[in-house]
C-alpha positions, 0 to 999 in steps of 0.5 A: 461485469463491473461492480458499479458505474464508478469503475467505468467512468471516463477520465473527465467524469472521474476528474469532475468527481474528484474535483467535487469530493476532494475539497470536501474531504480536506474540509473534514480533515482540517477540522480535526486536531491531528491536522491542526499543524499540517493543513491549517493553511490549506485552501480546500477549494483550490485542491481539486486534483492530484497535481494540487494535492501534491502541494500538501505535506505527506502524513507518515505512520510514525506521526499517527503512532506519536499522536495516539495517546490514552487521551486521544487513542486515534490521534485526532485523525477521526471524526468520531471517538473510538466509541463511535465506531463499531470496531477498533483494532490494534496493529503492530506499532502499536497503532490503533485503527477504527472500523465500521460494519455498514456500507462496506467500510473497507471497500473489499467488496469491489475486489471480491466481486472482481474475483467472481465471489458473490451470492451463493458462495461460501467463503472460508475466511482465513484472515485473522480476527484477533486485534488486527482488522484483516478478518473483519475487512474481508468479512465486510467485503463478503457481506457487501457482495452477498456471500456467506462467511466461515470465519476460520482464521488461521491454524487448526488446518485439519479442522479447516479442511473438515469444515471446508468439505462438510460445508461446501466452501467455494471460495477462500480469503486469506494470505496467498500461501495458506490456501496451499497448506489447506489443500495439501492437508486435504490431499493428506486426509484424502478429502476433496475440496470444492474451492474454485475461487481465491481472494488473497492479500497480505503477502506476495502471490508468486507466479509459481503459487498462482500456477499451483492453484490454477492447476487445481482449478482455482482462480486466484486474484490478489488485492493490496490493502492496509489496516489504515486505508482499506482496499487500495488496489485490486486485481481483475480477471485481466491480471494486468497490474492492480486497479486503484480502488474508487474510494482512494486517490493514489500517488507515487512519490520519490522515497523520502519526499512527497514529490510525484515521480514520472509515470512508470518510475518506481516510488513510494505509494501515497494514498488519500482516502475519501472515507468521510469518517477517517480522512487520511490525507497523503498517507505514506504507506512505505511500500514501493510501486509504479504506475502502469500506462493505459487502462485495464483490458477488463474495462475498468478505467481507473489508474493501475499500479504494478503491485507491491515492489518492496519497501520505501523505508530504506533507512540504513546504518553506515559507520554507526550513523543512520542514513535516511531517504529524506537525507538523500532527497535533501542532497538532491534538493541542495544542487539543482543540477542533480536529478537523482542520487543513490547512496551505496553502503558497502564493505572495504577492508572490514570497514563500512564504506559510503559511495554516492552515485549522482545523476547530473549533466555535470557539476563540481564533485568536490561541492557534491562531496561537501554536501554529502558530508554535511547532509549525511554526516558521513564522508564518502566518494561521489560518482557522476552518472548520466541522467537515466543511468540509475536503475528504476527500482525505487532505491535511494539507499542500497546496502551491498554488505553481506551479512552471511 
C-alpha cells in the first residue's frame, strides 16, 4: 500500500505537477539574498522540467558555508530567520540547517511507511539528537506515520537493550551497523528483543549485514537522506534501487559540472527541494549514483537510483598541486572532440606522475597535452581511448598511489 497518491502518479501527472510547482519554488528562491547573484536572470516561468532546470547553476555546500555569517546564520537561503523555525542544527563544516516539526518537514514518514513502520510500532531511534538533525528527522517521520518513539541516541548499549526489551520495541531507526551491536549485546545478556523492522541510513547497508538481520527475522530497508535536503530517496520492500522522494527533483551530473549524464552513467547527485521554507536549487550533494531504468516492481512510479556509490569530490594533490573535477571538466570543454576524460595520479621512481586518458575519435595529442598543462597546471602524458572505453564509475580523477 502506498503512502499517498503522489507515489503512484503517471509520468504525465508527475510532469504536470512539476511544471506547476517548480516555477513557484524558483520564485521563492529568487527573492532570497543567497540567490541574488546566481538566479537574478532566471525566468521561473520557463523552468518547468528537469531539462530546463539543468540550465541553472549548481549550488555547492561550500557556498552555503561561505554565506553563513553571524549576521546571516543560514546564509540567506531560507524564507525565515533562525527564530522562525522550530529547530536549527549544526553539522560538520560547520554548517547550520533549519528544521521544522509540523508536516513531516524532512519527509522521512514516506520511508518509514515503506519499511512497514506505523501505528502500533515503538521505534528505538538510535540516531543522534545533539546538534545534528538525524534524530529529529526520524522522530518527525515516526510522528507522521503514527509510531511511538524511544529517543535512544547512541551509546550505553546495555541500557538500550534493557529499554528495548522492557518497553517492547518493535522497530529500529539508526545507522546500519549499530543495530547489530545492540543485538549482540542482547545475546550476551541473554535477552530476547522483539525488533522485526529496521529503517537505516547514514552508512552503507552491506548485503552481509542485511542477511544477518534477515536471519534474525528483521526486515531492514535503507534511505538516502541529508541534513540539508531531508529524505532524497528510499528503499521499498522490492529492494530494487532507491525510489526518489516526491518532495525533491533529482539529477545525475558529471562531477565538477552541472551537466546531466545519460541514464545509467554514474555521476554526482544534484537535488532541488520543493520545501517552500528552504528552497535549495540544484544542490550538489557530493555523492555519486546512477539512474536505474524503469519503475519499481512495488508500484511506486518515481525515478530510481542505484544508491550511494562513492564521493564525487575527487580533488587530489599531484606533484604538490591540487587537481579538481572542475578542471577535468574544463579540459573536456576545451576540445569538442573529447567526450570524457580521466586524470590518473600514480608514482614512478618515487615521484608523482600524471596520466590523462581521453575518450575521442581522434585529435592532436600535442594539443591535448598543451591543454593539460594549461588547465591542470601540470605536465603529463595523454592516452587516446575509443569512446565508451572508460569505466562507468563516476571517477574523473583516479589516485593509484599506494599509501601503505
